[in-house]
ZALOMI-713767 format. One record per residue: residue number from 1; residue in one letter; x, y, z of N, C-alpha, C in turn. Coordinates in steps of 0.2 Angstrom, whole numbers, padded with zeros to 4 digits. Example, Ala and Ser with C-alpha at 12.3 -4.5 7.8 and 13.67 -1.06 7.14 Angstrom:
BEGIN
(1, 'a', (0066, -0028, 0039), (0062, -0022, 0039), (0066, -0016, 0039)) (2, 's', (0064, -0011, 0035), (0068, -0005, 0036), (0064, 0000, 0039)) 
//
This chain:
BEGIN
(1, 'm', (-0354, -0125, -0209), (-0349, -0129, -0206), (-0342, -0127, -0208)) (2, 'g', (-0342, -0127, -0215), (-0335, -0125, -0217), (-0333, -0118, -0215)) (3, 's', (-0337, -0113, -0215), (-0335, -0107, -0212), (-0333, -0107, -0205)) (4, 't', (-0337, -0111, -0201), (-0336, -0111, -0194), (-0329, -0114, -0193)) (5, 'e', (-0328, -0120, -0196), (-0321, -0123, -0196), (-0315, -0119, -0198)) (6, 'i', (-0316, -0115, -0203), (-0311, -0110, -0205), (-0310, -0105, -0199)) (7, 'k', (-0315, -0102, -0196), (-0314, -0097, -0191), (-0311, -0100, -0185)) (8, 'q', (-0313, -0107, -0183), (-0310, -0110, -0178), (-0303, -0111, -0179)) (9, 's', (-0301, -0113, -0185), (-0294, -0114, -0187), (-0290, -0108, -0187)) (10, 'n', (-0293, -0103, -0189), (-0290, -0096, -0189), (-0288, -0094, -0182)) (11, 'r', (-0294, -0096, -0177), (-0293, -0094, -0170), (-0287, -0098, -0167)) (12, 'q', (-0287, -0104, -0169), (-0282, -0109, -0166), (-0275, -0106, -0169)) (13, 'h', (-0275, -0104, -0175), (-0269, -0102, -0178), (-0266, -0096, -0174)) (14, 'm', (-0271, -0091, -0173), (-0269, -0085, -0170), (-0267, -0087, -0162)) (15, 'q', (-0270, -0091, -0159), (-0268, -0093, -0152), (-0261, -0096, -0153)) (16, 'l', (-0260, -0101, -0158), (-0253, -0103, -0158), (-0248, -0098, -0160)) (17, 's', (-0250, -0093, -0164), (-0245, -0088, -0166), (-0244, -0084, -0160)) (18, 'g', (-0249, -0082, -0156), (-0248, -0079, -0149), (-0243, -0082, -0145)) (19, 'q', (-0244, -0089, -0144), (-0240, -0093, -0140), (-0233, -0092, -0142)) (20, 'h', (-0232, -0093, -0149), (-0225, -0093, -0152), (-0222, -0086, -0150)) (21, 's', (-0226, -0081, -0151), (-0224, -0074, -0149), (-0221, -0073, -0142)) (22, 'v', (-0226, -0076, -0138), (-0224, -0075, -0131), (-0217, -0079, -0129)) (23, 'i', (-0217, -0085, -0132), (-0211, -0089, -0131), (-0205, -0086, -0134)) (24, 'h', (-0206, -0083, -0140), (-0200, -0079, -0143), (-0198, -0073, -0139)) (25, 'n', (-0203, -0070, -0136), (-0201, -0064, -0132), (-0198, -0066, -0125)) (26, 'w', (-0200, -0072, -0122), (-0197, -0075, -0117), (-0190, -0077, -0118)) (27, 'n', (-0189, -0080, -0124), (-0182, -0082, -0126), (-0178, -0076, -0127)) (28, 'a', (-0181, -0071, -0130), (-0177, -0065, -0131), (-0175, -0062, -0124)) (29, 'c', (-0179, -0062, -0119), (-0178, -0059, -0113), (-0172, -0063, -0109)) (30, 'i', (-0173, -0070, -0110), (-0168, -0074, -0107), (-0161, -0073, -0110)) (31, 'v', (-0161, -0072, -0117), (-0155, -0071, -0120), (-0152, -0064, -0118)) (32, 'l', (-0156, -0059, -0117), (-0154, -0053, -0115), (-0151, -0053, -0108)) (33, 'l', (-0155, -0057, -0104), (-0153, -0057, -0097), (-0146, -0061, -0096)) (34, 'v', (-0146, -0066, -0100), (-0139, -0070, -0100), (-0134, -0065, -0103)) (35, 'g', (-0135, -0062, -0108), (-0130, -0057, -0111), (-0128, -0052, -0106)) (36, 'l', (-0133, -0049, -0103), (-0131, -0044, -0098), (-0127, -0047, -0092)) (37, 's', (-0129, -0053, -0090), (-0125, -0057, -0085), (-0118, -0058, -0087)) (38, 'i', (-0117, -0060, -0093), (-0111, -0061, -0096), (-0107, -0055, -0096)) (39, 't', (-0110, -0050, -0098), (-0107, -0043, -0099), (-0105, -0041, -0092)) (40, 'g', (-0109, -0041, -0087), (-0108, -0039, -0080), (-0102, -0043, -0077)) (41, 'f', (-0102, -0050, -0079), (-0097, -0054, -0076), (-0090, -0052, -0079)) (42, 'l', (-0090, -0051, -0086), (-0084, -0049, -0089), (-0081, -0042, -0087)) (43, 'a', (-0086, -0038, -0086), (-0084, -0031, -0084), (-0081, -0031, -0077)) (44, 'y', (-0084, -0035, -0072), (-0082, -0036, -0065), (-0075, -0040, -0065)) (45, 's', (-0074, -0045, -0070), (-0068, -0048, -0070), (-0063, -0044, -0072)) (46, 'f', (-0064, -0040, -0078), (-0059, -0035, -0080), (-0057, -0030, -0075)) (47, 'k', (-0062, -0027, -0072), (-0061, -0022, -0066), (-0057, -0025, -0061)) (48, 's', (-0058, -0032, -0059), (-0054, -0035, -0054), (-0047, -0036, -0056)) (49, 'i', (-0046, -0038, -0062), (-0040, -0039, -0065), (-0036, -0032, -0065)) (50, 'e', (-0039, -0027, -0067), (-0036, -0020, -0067), (-0034, -0018, -0060)) (51, 'e', (-0039, -0019, -0056), (-0037, -0017, -0049), (-0032, -0021, -0046)) (52, 's', (-0032, -0028, -0047), (-0026, -0032, -0045), (-0020, -0030, -0048)) (53, 's', (-0020, -0029, -0054), (-0014, -0026, -0058), (-0011, -0020, -0055)) (54, 'a', (-0016, -0015, -0054), (-0014, -0009, -0051), (-0011, -0010, -0044)) (55, 'k', (-0014, -0014, -0040), (-0012, -0015, -0033), (-0005, -0018, -0034)) (56, 'd', (-0004, -0023, -0038), (0003, -0026, -0039), (0008, -0021, -0041)) (57, 'k', (0006, -0016, -0045), (0011, -0011, -0047), (0013, -0007, -0041)) (58, 'i', (0008, -0005, -0037), (0009, -0001, -0031), (0013, -0004, -0026)) (59, 'v', (0012, -0011, -0025), (0016, -0014, -0021), (0023, -0015, -0023)) (60, 's', (0024, -0016, -0030), (0031, -0016, -0032), (0035, -0010, -0032)) (61, 'v', (0031, -0004, -0033), (0034, 0002, -0033), (0036, 0004, -0025)) (62, 'c', (0032, 0002, -0021), (0033, 0004, -0014), (0039, -0001, -0011)) (63, 'k', (0039, -0007, -0014), (0044, -0011, -0012), (0051, -0009, -0014)) (64, 'q', (0051, -0006, -0020), (0057, -0004, -0023), (0060, 0003, -0019)) (65, 'i', (0055, 0007, -0017), (0056, 0013, -0013), (0059, 0011, -0007)) (66, 'q', (0056, 0006, -0004), (0059, 0003, 0003), (0066, 0000, 0002)) (67, 'l', (0067, -0003, -0003), (0074, -0006, -0004), (0079, 0000, -0005)) (68, 'n', (0077, 0005, -0009), (0081, 0010, -0010), (0083, 0014, -0004)) (69, 'i', (0078, 0015, 0000), (0079, 0019, 0007), (0084, 0014, 0011)) (70, 'e', (0082, 0008, 0012), (0086, 0004, 0016), (0094, 0004, 0013)) (71, 'a', (0095, 0003, 0007), (0101, 0003, 0004), (0105, 0010, 0006)) (72, 'r', (0101, 0016, 0005), (0104, 0022, 0007), (0106, 0022, 0014)) (73, 'l', (0102, 0020, 0019), (0103, 0020, 0026), (0109, 0016, 0027)) (74, 'n', (0109, 0010, 0024), (0115, 0006, 0025), (0122, 0009, 0023)) (75, 't', (0122, 0012, 0018), (0127, 0016, 0016), (0129, 0021, 0021)) (76, 'q', (0124, 0025, 0023), (0126, 0030, 0028), (0128, 0028, 0034)) (77, 'e', (0126, 0022, 0036), (0128, 0018, 0042), (0135, 0017, 0042)) (78, 'q', (0137, 0014, 0036), (0144, 0012, 0035), (0149, 0018, 0036)) (79, 'a', (0147, 0024, 0033), (0151, 0030, 0033), (0151, 0032, 0041)) (80, 'l', (0146, 0032, 0045), (0146, 0033, 0052), (0151, 0029, 0055)) (81, 'k', (0151, 0022, 0054), (0155, 0017, 0057), (0162, 0019, 0055)) (82, 'g', (0164, 0021, 0049), (0170, 0023, 0047), (0173, 0029, 0052)) (83, 'g', (0168, 0034, 0053), (0170, 0039, 0057), (0171, 0037, 0064)) (84, 'a', (0167, 0032, 0067), (0168, 0030, 0073), (0175, 0026, 0074)) (85, 'a', (0177, 0023, 0068), (0183, 0019, 0068), (0189, 0024, 0069)) (86, 'l', (0189, 0030, 0067), (0194, 0035, 0068), (0196, 0036, 0075)) (87, 'f', (0190, 0036, 0079), (0191, 0037, 0086), (0194, 0030, 0090)) (88, 'd', (0192, 0025, 0087), (0194, 0018, 0089), (0202, 0018, 0088)) (89, 'a', (0204, 0021, 0083), (0211, 0020, 0081), (0216, 0025, 0084)) (90, 's', (0213, 0030, 0087), (0217, 0036, 0089), (0214, 0039, 0096)) (91, 'e', (0218, 0041, 0100), (0216, 0044, 0106), (0212, 0051, 0105)) (92, 'i', (0214, 0054, 0100), (0211, 0061, 0099), (0210, 0061, 0091)) (93, 'v', (0204, 0063, 0089), (0203, 0065, 0082), (0202, 0072, 0081)) (94, 's', (0206, 0075, 0078), (0206, 0083, 0077), (0200, 0085, 0072)) (95, 'r', (0199, 0091, 0072), (0194, 0094, 0068), (0196, 0093, 0061)) (96, 'g', (0203, 0094, 0059), (0205, 0093, 0053), (0205, 0086, 0050)) (97, 'e', (0206, 0081, 0055), (0206, 0074, 0053), (0198, 0072, 0051)) (98, 'w', (0194, 0075, 0055), (0187, 0074, 0053), (0185, 0077, 0046)) (99, 'h', (0187, 0083, 0045), (0186, 0086, 0038), (0189, 0082, 0033)) (100, 'd', (0195, 0079, 0034), (0199, 0075, 0029), (0195, 0069, 0028)) (101, 'y', (0192, 0065, 0033), (0189, 0059, 0032), (0182, 0061, 0028)) (102, 'a', (0179, 0066, 0029), (0173, 0067, 0025), (0174, 0069, 0018)) (103, 'a', (0180, 0072, 0017), (0182, 0074, 0010), (0184, 0067, 0007)) (104, 'r', (0187, 0063, 0010), (0190, 0057, 0007), (0184, 0052, 0005)) (105, 'i', (0179, 0052, 0008), (0173, 0048, 0006), (0168, 0052, 0002)) (106, 'e', (0170, 0058, 0000), (0167, 0062, -0005), (0159, 0062, -0003)) (107, 'l', (0159, 0065, 0003), (0152, 0066, 0006), (0147, 0069, 0002)) (108, 'd', (0149, 0074, -0002), (0144, 0078, -0006), (0141, 0074, -0012)) (109, 'n', (0146, 0070, -0015), (0144, 0066, -0021), (0141, 0059, -0019)) (110, 'n', (0144, 0056, -0014), (0142, 0049, -0013), (0136, 0048, -0008)) (111, 'f', (0134, 0053, -0004), (0129, 0053, 0001), (0124, 0059, 0000)) (112, 'k', (0120, 0058, -0005), (0115, 0063, -0007), (0110, 0063, -0001)) (113, 'g', (0108, 0069, 0000), (0102, 0070, 0005), (0105, 0071, 0012)) (114, 'i', (0111, 0070, 0014), (0114, 0071, 0020), (0115, 0078, 0021)) (115, 'q', (0112, 0081, 0027), (0113, 0088, 0028), (0120, 0089, 0032)) (116, 'g', (0122, 0085, 0036), (0128, 0085, 0040), (0130, 0079, 0042)) (117, 'f', (0137, 0078, 0043), (0140, 0072, 0045), (0145, 0074, 0051)) (118, 'g', (0142, 0073, 0057), (0146, 0076, 0063), (0148, 0071, 0069)) (119, 'f', (0151, 0074, 0074), (0153, 0071, 0080), (0151, 0075, 0086)) (120, 'a', (0147, 0072, 0090), (0145, 0075, 0097), (0149, 0072, 0103)) (121, 'v', (0152, 0076, 0107), (0155, 0074, 0113), (0151, 0074, 0119)) (122, 'l', (0152, 0069, 0123), (0148, 0070, 0130), (0152, 0073, 0135)) (123, 'i', (0149, 0078, 0139), (0152, 0082, 0143), (0149, 0082, 0150)) (124, 'p', (0152, 0079, 0155), (0150, 0080, 0162), (0150, 0087, 0164)) (125, 'p', (0145, 0089, 0168), (0144, 0096, 0170), (0150, 0099, 0173)) (126, 'a', (0154, 0095, 0177), (0160, 0098, 0180), (0165, 0100, 0175)) (127, 'q', (0165, 0097, 0169), (0170, 0098, 0164), (0167, 0103, 0159)) (128, 'l', (0161, 0106, 0159), (0158, 0110, 0154), (0162, 0117, 0153)) (129, 'p', (0164, 0120, 0159), (0168, 0127, 0158), (0175, 0125, 0154)) (130, 'a', (0178, 0120, 0156), (0185, 0118, 0152), (0183, 0117, 0145)) (131, 'h', (0178, 0113, 0144), (0176, 0111, 0137), (0175, 0118, 0133)) (132, 'v', (0171, 0122, 0135), (0169, 0128, 0131), (0176, 0132, 0130)) (133, 'a', (0180, 0133, 0135), (0186, 0136, 0134), (0191, 0133, 0129)) (134, 'q', (0191, 0127, 0129), (0195, 0123, 0124), (0193, 0125, 0117)) (135, 'i', (0186, 0124, 0115), (0184, 0125, 0109), (0185, 0133, 0107)) (136, 'r', (0184, 0137, 0111), (0185, 0144, 0110), (0192, 0146, 0108)) (137, 'r', (0197, 0142, 0111), (0204, 0143, 0109), (0205, 0140, 0102)) (138, 'e', (0201, 0136, 0100), (0202, 0133, 0093), (0200, 0137, 0087)) (139, 'g', (0197, 0143, 0089), (0196, 0148, 0084), (0188, 0150, 0084)) (140, 'f', (0184, 0148, 0089), (0177, 0149, 0089), (0176, 0153, 0096)) (141, 'p', (0177, 0160, 0096), (0177, 0164, 0102), (0169, 0164, 0105)) (142, 'd', (0164, 0163, 0101), (0158, 0164, 0103), (0154, 0157, 0104)) (143, 'y', (0159, 0152, 0104), (0156, 0145, 0105), (0153, 0144, 0112)) (144, 'k', (0147, 0141, 0112), (0144, 0139, 0119), (0140, 0133, 0117)) (145, 'v', (0138, 0129, 0123), (0134, 0123, 0122), (0127, 0126, 0124)) (146, 'w', (0122, 0124, 0119), (0115, 0126, 0120), (0111, 0121, 0118)) (147, 'p', (0105, 0121, 0121), (0101, 0126, 0125), (0105, 0128, 0132)) (148, 'n', (0104, 0134, 0134), (0108, 0136, 0140), (0104, 0135, 0146)) (149, 'e', (0104, 0128, 0148), (0100, 0126, 0154), (0104, 0121, 0158)) (150, 't', (0103, 0121, 0164), (0106, 0116, 0169), (0104, 0109, 0168)) (151, 'r', (0108, 0105, 0166), (0107, 0098, 0165), (0111, 0093, 0169)) (152, 'd', (0109, 0087, 0169), (0114, 0082, 0173), (0119, 0080, 0168)) (153, 'i', (0118, 0080, 0162), (0124, 0078, 0157), (0123, 0083, 0151)) (154, 'y', (0128, 0084, 0148), (0128, 0088, 0142), (0131, 0084, 0136)) (155, 't', (0129, 0086, 0130), (0133, 0084, 0124), (0133, 0090, 0119)) (156, 's', (0138, 0090, 0115), (0139, 0095, 0110), (0141, 0093, 0103)) (157, 'i', (0138, 0096, 0098), (0141, 0095, 0091), (0147, 0099, 0091)) (158, 'i', (0153, 0096, 0090), (0159, 0100, 0089), (0162, 0099, 0082)) (159, 'y', (0161, 0093, 0079), (0163, 0093, 0072), (0157, 0092, 0067)) (160, 'l', (0157, 0095, 0062), (0151, 0094, 0057), (0153, 0096, 0050)) (161, 'e', (0152, 0091, 0046), (0154, 0092, 0039), (0148, 0092, 0034)) (162, 'p', (0148, 0096, 0029), (0152, 0101, 0027), (0151, 0107, 0032)) (163, 'f', (0157, 0110, 0035), (0156, 0115, 0040), (0156, 0122, 0037)) (164, 'e', (0150, 0123, 0034), (0148, 0129, 0031), (0141, 0131, 0030)) (165, 'g', (0139, 0137, 0028), (0132, 0138, 0027), (0128, 0137, 0034)) (166, 'r', (0122, 0134, 0033), (0117, 0133, 0038), (0120, 0128, 0043)) (167, 'n', (0125, 0124, 0042), (0128, 0119, 0046), (0131, 0123, 0052)) (168, 'l', (0134, 0129, 0051), (0137, 0132, 0056), (0132, 0133, 0062)) (169, 'r', (0126, 0134, 0061), (0121, 0135, 0066), (0121, 0129, 0071)) (170, 'a', (0123, 0123, 0069), (0123, 0117, 0074), (0128, 0117, 0079)) (171, 'l', (0134, 0120, 0078), (0139, 0120, 0082), (0137, 0121, 0089)) (172, 'g', (0139, 0117, 0094), (0137, 0117, 0101), (0131, 0115, 0103)) (173, 'y', (0127, 0113, 0098), (0120, 0111, 0100), (0120, 0104, 0104)) (174, 'd', (0116, 0104, 0109), (0116, 0098, 0114), (0110, 0094, 0111)) (175, 'm', (0111, 0089, 0107), (0106, 0085, 0105), (0102, 0080, 0110)) (176, 'y', (0106, 0079, 0115), (0103, 0075, 0121), (0098, 0079, 0125)) (177, 's', (0098, 0085, 0124), (0093, 0089, 0128), (0086, 0089, 0124)) (178, 'e', (0085, 0086, 0118), (0079, 0085, 0115), (0077, 0078, 0115)) (179, 'p', (0070, 0077, 0117), (0068, 0070, 0119), (0069, 0065, 0113)) (180, 'v', (0067, 0067, 0107), (0067, 0062, 0102), (0074, 0060, 0100)) (181, 'r', (0078, 0065, 0100), (0085, 0063, 0098), (0088, 0059, 0104)) (182, 'r', (0086, 0061, 0110), (0089, 0057, 0116), (0088, 0050, 0116)) (183, 'v', (0081, 0048, 0114), (0079, 0041, 0113), (0084, 0037, 0109)) (184, 'a', (0086, 0040, 0103), (0090, 0037, 0098), (0097, 0036, 0100)) (185, 'm', (0099, 0042, 0104), (0106, 0042, 0106), (0107, 0037, 0112)) (186, 'e', (0102, 0036, 0116), (0103, 0031, 0121), (0103, 0024, 0118)) (187, 'k', (0098, 0023, 0113), (0098, 0016, 0110), (0105, 0014, 0107)) (188, 'a', (0108, 0019, 0103), (0114, 0018, 0100), (0119, 0016, 0105)) (189, 'r', (0119, 0020, 0111), (0124, 0019, 0116), (0123, 0013, 0120)) (190, 'd', (0117, 0011, 0121), (0116, 0005, 0125), (0116, -0002, 0121)) (191, 'e', (0115, -0001, 0115), (0115, -0007, 0111), (0121, -0008, 0106)) (192, 'n', (0125, -0003, 0106), (0131, -0003, 0102), (0129, -0004, 0094)) (193, 'k', (0125, -0001, 0092), (0123, -0001, 0085), (0120, 0005, 0082)) (194, 'a', (0119, 0006, 0076), (0116, 0012, 0073), (0109, 0013, 0075)) (195, 'a', (0107, 0019, 0077), (0100, 0020, 0079), (0097, 0026, 0075)) (196, 'l', (0091, 0026, 0073), (0088, 0032, 0070), (0083, 0035, 0074)) (197, 't', (0082, 0042, 0074), (0077, 0046, 0077), (0071, 0045, 0074)) (198, 'g', (0065, 0048, 0077), (0059, 0049, 0073), (0060, 0056, 0070)) (199, 'r', (0055, 0058, 0067), (0055, 0064, 0063), (0057, 0070, 0068)) (200, 'v', (0061, 0074, 0066), (0063, 0080, 0069), (0064, 0086, 0065)) (201, 't', (0064, 0092, 0068), (0066, 0098, 0064), (0074, 0099, 0065)) (202, 'l', (0078, 0099, 0060), (0085, 0100, 0061), (0086, 0107, 0063)) (203, 'v', (0091, 0108, 0067), (0093, 0114, 0070), (0096, 0119, 0064)) (204, 'q', (0098, 0115, 0059), (0101, 0119, 0053), (0096, 0123, 0049)) (205, 'e', (0089, 0121, 0050), (0084, 0124, 0047), (0083, 0132, 0049)) (206, 't', (0082, 0136, 0044), (0081, 0143, 0045), (0073, 0144, 0046)) (207, 'g', (0071, 0150, 0047), (0064, 0151, 0048), (0060, 0151, 0042)) (208, 'q', (0062, 0149, 0036), (0059, 0149, 0030), (0059, 0142, 0027)) (209, 'a', (0054, 0139, 0024), (0053, 0133, 0020), (0057, 0127, 0025)) (210, 'i', (0054, 0127, 0031), (0057, 0122, 0036), (0055, 0115, 0034)) (211, 'q', (0060, 0111, 0034), (0059, 0104, 0032), (0061, 0099, 0038)) (212, 's', (0057, 0094, 0038), (0059, 0089, 0043), (0064, 0084, 0041)) (213, 'g', (0067, 0081, 0046), (0073, 0076, 0044), (0073, 0071, 0050)) (214, 'i', (0078, 0066, 0049), (0080, 0061, 0054), (0087, 0061, 0055)) (215, 'l', (0089, 0059, 0061), (0096, 0058, 0062), (0098, 0051, 0063)) (216, 'm', (0104, 0049, 0062), (0106, 0042, 0063), (0113, 0043, 0068)) (217, 'y', (0113, 0039, 0073), (0118, 0039, 0078), (0122, 0032, 0078)) (218, 'v', (0129, 0033, 0078), (0133, 0027, 0079), (0137, 0029, 0085)) (219, 'p', (0138, 0024, 0090), (0141, 0026, 0097), (0149, 0026, 0096)) (220, 'v', (0152, 0030, 0100), (0159, 0030, 0100), (0161, 0029, 0108)) (221, 'y', (0165, 0024, 0109), (0166, 0023, 0116), (0174, 0025, 0118)) (222, 'r', (0175, 0026, 0124), (0182, 0027, 0126), (0186, 0021, 0125)) (223, 'n', (0192, 0022, 0123), (0196, 0017, 0121), (0198, 0012, 0127)) (224, 'n', (0199, 0006, 0125), (0201, 0001, 0130), (0197, 0000, 0136)) (225, 'm', (0190, 0002, 0135), (0185, 0001, 0141), (0181, -0005, 0139)) (226, 'p', (0178, -0009, 0144), (0174, -0015, 0142), (0167, -0012, 0140)) (227, 'i', (0164, -0015, 0134), (0158, -0013, 0132), (0153, -0019, 0131)) (228, 'd', (0154, -0024, 0135), (0150, -0030, 0135), (0143, -0029, 0138)) (229, 't', (0143, -0025, 0142), (0136, -0024, 0146), (0135, -0016, 0145)) (230, 'v', (0128, -0014, 0147), (0126, -0007, 0147), (0130, -0003, 0152)) (231, 'e', (0131, -0006, 0158), (0135, -0003, 0163), (0142, -0001, 0160)) 
//
């Protein structure tokens, strides 16, 4: 009897020990799962915070770039409007006066990134020969309006500062003959405000390391004419 009771007691003790072991193992698994869950949650949270912070930084940088570009374009628009005001205040603006205006606003120092600051004149076809002859008399014997194609209307870059280096290539170029430029020129003309082109290849570019650019136009109207309507 005593021996049997001891064996039964040992068996019960072993069963209880086994149950405690199982419970302990389950508790350990639960703790492990909870720990892994918390770790995963924290890792996800930190990743989300980092991604959100990185996104905020990118948005902030992009916004600053946008503001800088807008500020620069506004400054360039004011320079163009000042040039247009010369024509509003005078019947004729000479090449020398255009040069003096560009020098006075310190084009090279105050307007970084500008390739050229110019004026283009509109030329009816019947007046084209006389126009070419006039510019040639001003000291440009090889002057011509190009591209050399028959068109209903012509325009020509006749003033451009700084008038040196690769900018010399643009003299006589008809920007209205090129579709992207024409859209912006017509918008400036019809709406009486500054207009930007899409991306274009500037005629000043040489055959090497060609870069794209944009142009901004401000209209100049004949003096003392109504400009309340497009017509």
